[in-house]
N, C-alpha and C positions, 0 to 999 in steps of 0.2 A: 536570819529569820525573825519575824516579829515575836516579841515576848509577851505571852498572855499571863496575867496574874489576877487572882481573885482577891479583892480587897473589901473588908467589912465582914461582920459576923451575921447580921440579920439583913436579908434582902441586899446582898452584896453587889458591888460594881465589878465589871470586868475591865481591868486596867491593861491597855495595850501600848507597848513601846515599839516604835517603828524607826528604823534607820532610813536615811535618804534613799528613795527609790523603792522601798518596800511598800506592800499594800495588803489589805485585808478586805473581806466583805462580810456583811452582817445583815440581820433582819431590818426591815424598814422601821424607822423611828427608834432604833436601838441606841443611836449616838446621843450621849448626854453632854459631853464636853470634848473639844479637841483643840490642840494648840494650832497657832496660825501657820505653821510649816506644813500642816496637813490639808488635804483637799478632799471634799466630800462630793460624790456624784451618785445619782440613781441610775442603775443599769440592770438589764436583764442578764442573769447568769445562766450560761448554757444554751442561749438561744430562745426563741419564742415558744417552741414546743415544750422545753423543760420548764420555762416560766409559767406557762399555762397549767402544766401538770402540778407544779407546786401550789399554785393558787387554788385550783378547783379540787384537787385531791387531798392536799395536806393543810389547806387553810393558811398558807404562808403568802407573803407579798409577791406580786407580779414583778415589781422592781425592788431590788435589794440595794442597800447602801454600800458603796465601794469607797474606802478611805485609803489614800495614798500619800506618802511623805514626799511631796513634790519639791519643796524648797529647803529641805534639811530634816534632821531628826525631829521627832515629835511624839507626844503621848496623847491618848484619848481615853475616855471613860464610856463604857457601854452598859446598858441594862436590859434584862429580858422583859417581855410583856407581862408575864405572871409573877406574883411575889413568890420568892423561894430561893433555894440554893442553886449554885452553878458549879460545874466541874470543867476542868480543862483536860482534854485527852490528846495523847500523841497518836496521830494517824499515819499509817504506812505499813510496809511489809517487812521492815527491818526488826531486829530483836527489840522487844519492849514496846513496840507499836503495833496496832491492829487496825483493821477496817471495821466500821460499825454500821448497824442499822439504827435509824433515828425515828422515834415516834413523832406524830404530828405536833407541831408547835414547839418542839424541844430545842430546835436549832437557834443559837444566838449569834455566833461568829466563827470564822475560819480564816486561816492564812491562805494566801493566793494559790498555794500548791495543793490545796484540798479541793476536790470536786464532789459535788452532791448530785446524785442521780436518782430519779424516781422510777421505781419498778412496779409494774402492775401484776396482780395475781387474780385468780378466779374467785369471785364472791360466792358462786355456787359451791365450790369446794370448801369454802370456809364454813358455810352453814350446814351442809349435808355430809361432807366427807371429813370435816374437822381439820382441814389443812389449808394453808394459803389464805387468800380471800380479801386482801385489802391493798391499798396503795402504801408503799413504804419507801422511805428515802435511805439510800446507802452511800457510803463515802468511797472515794477512790483518791489516788495520789498520795501525797505525804505533807505533813505539817502539823499544825495544832488546830483543834476543834473545841469550841466552847458550847456546852449544852446546859439547859436549865430544867428544873423540876419544880412543881408546885409544892411548897413546904420544904421539909428537910429531904436530903438525898443520901442514899446508901448504896454500897457496892455489894452485890451477891456473886459468889464464885460457884459456878456449876461444874461438877466433875462427873465422869462416867458412873452410872448407877445411882446418881442422886439428882434425878430430874426435879424441876421446880415448876409450879403453876402460879402465875401472877395475873392479877386483874389488869386488863389492858390499859385502863386509865391511870395506872400507877407506873407503867413502864416508860422510862426516858429513852434509853438506847441499849443496844447489846452487841456483843462481839459477833461479827459476821460469820465466824466459824461455827457458831451454835446452830443446832437444828431446832426448829420450832413448829408448833401447830397452833392454830387458833380455833377456839371452841366457844360454845355458849353455856358451858357448865364446868364445874370442877370435878365431876364424876368421870369414870372411865368407860361406862357402858350405859345402855338404856335406850339407844336409838334417838332420833331427832326429837320426837314428841316428849320422851322422858327427859331428855336433856333440857328442852325448853321449859318444862314444868319445874325441874330442879333449879334452873336459872332464876325463875320467878320466886320460888319459895325460899331460896338461899339468899336472895338479894344481890347476887352477882350477875354481871352482864357478860361481855366478851372476856375470855381469859386466854392467856398464852402459856403453853407448856414448852419448856426449854429442856434440851438434852445435849450432851456432848461435853466439851471443855471450853470455858470462857467466862467472861464476867458480864453482868447485867447491872445497869444503874436504874434504881427505882426511887420514886418520890413518895412522901408520906401522905399526901393529900390527893383526892380524886380530881384530876384536872378537868374531866368531862363534866362532872357535876357542877364545878365552879363556873365553867363557861356557860352552861345552860342557865344557871342562876343569874349571872350578870346580864345575859341576853333577855331574860324574862322581867328584869326590873323596869319599872316605868321611867321614862326620860325625865 
């Protein structure tokens, strides 16, 4: 299996070592350096339907980079789009590995045995019933997954009876076993109008409430605000 290693303290690289015949896939433009035994190709992962879903729903690339050790062992360096930390996660159903839900733009790279699926939910339920309501990427299969967060990254452990509420723009990914609801407020009551007013006065936008048992990766800076700022800057 390819070996994923984070290298560097500030805005680190993802260093990947591949044996001959092994391959990974990553976000478009993630490759910084690769040795000549490796070959890089742009491919649609999961077919045209999945590629379109990733592009229009999650803002990811239609074509992803596929790197394969064609001529022998080789190493490559990858980097995420946004400045900040990265984490390598074990994906699978065996002990010590889990399946994850991934927020928009957090995916960096994965070994070939990991599959990314896009699932849709009702937007109406998100706004009015406080559950579901957005496109979300989930993992399947087994292997290693690298995710990035804007700024520093931390792991939160959720246990029964200790639910947590997190600003949607700070969530990187979470254990698929967790139950979650999406809302426009950090409050627990008040109806849609009351929640909307509370959202405006508190300065919070969409939030996620998690319950159950599992871990959540969060980043220190607001990814959505940064993207909006960069897009508003004059060329």
